[in-house]
Structures are given as structure tokens and as C-alpha cells.
C-alpha positions in Angstrom: 10.7 1.2 -19.9 11.8 4.4 -20.0 10.2 7.7 -20.2 7.5 7.2 -22.5 4.5 9.3 -22.8 1.6 7.2 -20.7 -0.2 6.4 -23.5 2.6 4.6 -25.6 3.1 2.1 -22.7 -0.4 0.6 -23.5 0.6 -1.5 -26.7 3.5 -2.9 -24.3 1.3 -4.1 -21.7 -1.1 -5.5 -24.2 1.8 -7.3 -25.9 3.3 -8.6 -22.6 0.0 -10.0 -21.6 -0.6 -11.6 -24.7 2.9 -13.5 -24.3 2.1 -14.5 -20.8 4.7 -12.4 -19.3 2.9 -10.1 -17.0 0.8 -11.0 -14.2 1.3 -7.9 -12.0 1.9 -4.7 -13.2 2.5 -1.3 -11.4 0.4 1.6 -12.4 1.3 5.0 -11.4 -1.1 6.7 -13.8 -3.9 9.3 -12.8 -7.0 7.5 -12.0 -8.8 8.6 -15.0 -6.3 7.4 -17.5 -6.5 3.9 -15.5 -10.2 3.6 -15.8 -10.1 4.7 -19.3 -8.0 1.8 -20.4 -9.7 -0.9 -18.5 -9.8 -3.5 -21.2 -5.9 -3.5 -21.4 -5.6 -3.8 -17.5 -8.3 -6.4 -17.1 -6.4 -8.5 -19.9 -3.4 -8.4 -17.6 -5.5 -9.7 -14.5 -7.2 -12.3 -16.6 -10.4 -10.6 -16.3 -12.8 -9.4 -19.0 -15.2 -7.4 -17.0 -13.3 -5.5 -14.0 -16.2 -3.2 -13.4 -15.9 0.4 -12.3 -16.3 1.6 -8.9 -16.2 5.4 -8.0 -15.5 6.3 -4.3 -16.4 9.8 -2.8 -13.0 10.9 -2.8 -13.1 11.0 -6.7 -11.0 7.8 -7.3 -11.9 5.8 -10.2 -11.0 2.3 -9.4 -11.2 -0.9 -11.2 -12.3 -3.4 -9.0 -12.4 -7.1 -9.5 -9.3 -8.6 -10.5 -7.1 -5.6 -10.2 -5.0 -5.2 -7.0 -3.9 -1.6 -5.4 -0.8 -1.1 -3.5 -0.7 2.4 -1.7 1.9 4.0 0.7 0.4 5.9 3.8 4.0 7.4 4.7 3.1 10.1 2.1 0.5 12.2 4.0 2.2 11.2 7.1 5.4 12.7 6.2 4.3 15.4 3.5 1.0 17.0 5.1 2.5 20.2 4.5 2.6 19.8 1.0 -1.0 18.3 0.8 -2.5 21.1 2.7 -0.8 23.6 0.5 -2.2 22.1 -2.3 -5.5 20.6 -1.2 -6.4 22.5 2.0 -7.6 21.1 5.3 -11.0 19.3 4.0 -9.6 17.6 0.9 -6.6 16.1 2.6 -8.9 14.3 5.0 -10.8 12.5 1.7 -6.8 11.6 0.4 -6.1 7.6 1.3 -9.6 6.6 2.0 -8.3 3.0 3.3 -11.8 2.2 4.8 -13.6 3.0 2.1 -11.6 1.3 -0.3 -11.4 -2.0 1.8 -15.3 -1.6 2.1 -15.6 -1.3 -1.8 -14.0 -4.8 -1.7 -10.9 -3.7 -3.7 -7.8 -5.8 -3.4 -5.7 -3.4 -1.0 -1.9 -3.7 0.2 0.3 -1.2 1.8 4.0 -0.7 1.1 6.8 2.0 2.1 7.7 3.4 -1.5 11.4 3.2 -0.1 13.4 5.3 -1.1 10.3 7.6 -2.8 10.0 9.6 0.0 12.0 12.1 2.0 11.2 10.4 5.3 14.5 9.9 7.4 14.1 6.2 7.2 12.0 5.5 3.9 12.1 1.6 4.5 10.5 2.2 7.9 7.0 1.0 8.0 5.9 2.1 11.3 5.1 5.3 10.6 2.8 4.4 7.7 1.2 2.1 10.3 0.9 4.8 12.9 -1.0 7.0 10.0 -3.1 4.4 9.2 -4.6 3.9 12.6 -4.7 7.3 13.7 -5.1 9.5 10.6 -2.6 11.8 12.1 0.6 13.3 10.2 3.7 13.6 11.7 3.2 17.2 12.5 -0.7 16.3 13.9 -2.5 17.2 10.8 -6.0 15.5 11.0 -6.0 13.1 7.8 -9.8 11.8 8.1 -10.4 10.1 11.5 -13.5 8.4 9.7 -11.1 6.2 7.4 -8.8 4.7 10.3 -8.4 1.2 10.6 -7.5 -1.1 13.3 -3.9 -2.3 13.9 -4.6 -5.9 12.9 -5.8 -4.5 9.5 -3.0 -2.3 9.1 -0.5 -4.9 9.6 -2.6 -7.4 7.2 -2.4 -4.6 4.4 1.7 -4.6 4.9 2.1 -8.4 5.0 -0.7 -10.7 3.7 -2.5 -8.5 1.3 0.6 -6.8 0.0 2.3 -10.4 -0.7 -1.4 -11.4 -2.3 -1.4 -8.2 -4.6 2.1 -8.8 -5.6 1.5 -12.6 -6.3 3.9 -13.4 -4.0 2.6 -16.8 -3.2 4.0 -18.6 0.1 4.1 -15.2 1.9 3.1 -12.7 4.1 1.6 -15.1 6.7 2.7 -17.5 9.4 1.4 -20.5 8.2 2.3 -24.2 7.7 3.7 -24.3 4.2 4.7 -20.8 4.0 8.2 -19.2 4.0 9.5 -18.4 7.5 10.0 -14.7 6.9 9.3 -12.6 9.7 10.4 -9.9 12.3 10.5 -9.8 15.9 9.5 -6.1 17.4 10.4 -4.2 20.6 6.8 -4.4 21.8 3.4 -6.0 20.6 1.9 -3.5 18.3 -1.6 -4.7 19.2 -1.4 -3.5 23.0 0.7 -0.2 22.9 -1.1 3.1 22.2 -1.5 3.9 18.5 0.4 7.0 19.3 3.3 4.9 19.9 3.5 2.6 16.9 6.1 4.7 15.2 8.2 3.9 17.9 8.7 0.2 17.5 12.0 -1.1 16.5 12.8 -4.3 14.8 15.0 -6.4 17.2 15.2 -9.4 14.7 14.3 -10.6 11.1 14.3 -14.0 9.7 14.1 -15.3 6.1 13.1 -19.0 5.4 13.7 -19.4 9.4 17.3 -17.9 9.6 17.8 -15.1 11.5 19.5 -12.5 9.1 19.2 -9.4 11.1 19.6 -8.5 15.2 19.5 -5.5 16.4 22.5 -4.2 18.8 21.9 -3.0 22.0 22.4 0.9 22.4 
């Protein structure tokens, strides 16, 4: 779309929605701007009354009909910047995952690769670890009250992310769905949460066919 002023994008979104080109739109704007243009984004979602939900962290979210995808890798990998700009108290209010879920907002996780300086940007396991432990790579407390269990975190990276992106037939191991899955080095639901970032992908399957197999060290 180019480097347009964010307000300039609104007519483009509206026209795309009218022509039926858009089912999902990625929004990288400040939440106040997003809330101010609720009508446009509800048009894209097919809803006319999205309803505003304001959470304690100060985020303004458009609830019903709009999905949000966020990246837990950022506080995990960039906690020093968060601390410098927000301080020890406010960093605990960032990424209020549990509160967002309790508010009924459709939420998914992604790595946001390659937009992070983490050593392996596409690796989802550090983000999974942050979601479950709420501890950054350097041990910074990111708000334990917003931790979720490993099963919830996995669903947010798989089933819920696919739902948010409108990838039908993906995100779950279920009859009639694409057989896209990975075989991990350990059971993520049984290992200590502090070890989640040590998991390795041993095999990857797309449509039931093995497309990657980790070589033994």
C-alpha cells in the first residue's frame, strides 16, 4: 500500500470492502485511531455494530467481528526497551492476554517474523514461553496475572491464528482439515514452562507429507 498517511488508507479500505476484495485487514495503527474508524473496520468484518471495549491497559479494542493477532516475542526479546520507555509497573500491563480473552475478543498469536531481532525470528517457542511464564528472556517480570496455560497459548498460535486469518481447514488436527502439523522434541504440555523455548521441531508435515526432518547433531 506504500507509505501513506494512516488517514489516507481509510478510503482504500472502504472501497476494497465494497468491492468484496477484503475479508481480513492487518492494522498497525494506534488503538485510538482504530477506534475512531470503527465504522470502516466493521464494514470489512461484515458487522455494523462492533461495540467498543476498553481494557485497563488502555487499549481500545473493537470487539465483535474483528480479530486481533499479536506477537508475544516482543516483550520477551525486547524487554530492555519496554523497561526504558514504560517502567517496571507498566510493562506488566502490556500484552494483557488473559484480560483480552476474558473480554471475548477473537485473538491469535504469531511470530511476526522477520520483524524482530531475536536470533531465530520464526521460532514460536520463546513467545509461547512468555505467554505461559510472563517472564522475558532476561527474567523481567511481564505481569504474572496475565499468564495463560500452555494449551491456551498453543491454540492461540494455531487454531485461533488460523481463525483470525480466515484460513479455513487449517489450525487443528481434525477430520476434513489439512494435515499440517509439526512433531516436537518433547511434550509441550508436560515439560516445565521455563523449558518451552528449548523445544525443537523434529519434523514438519504439509498436507500429510513430510517436508522437513531435523538432522541429528
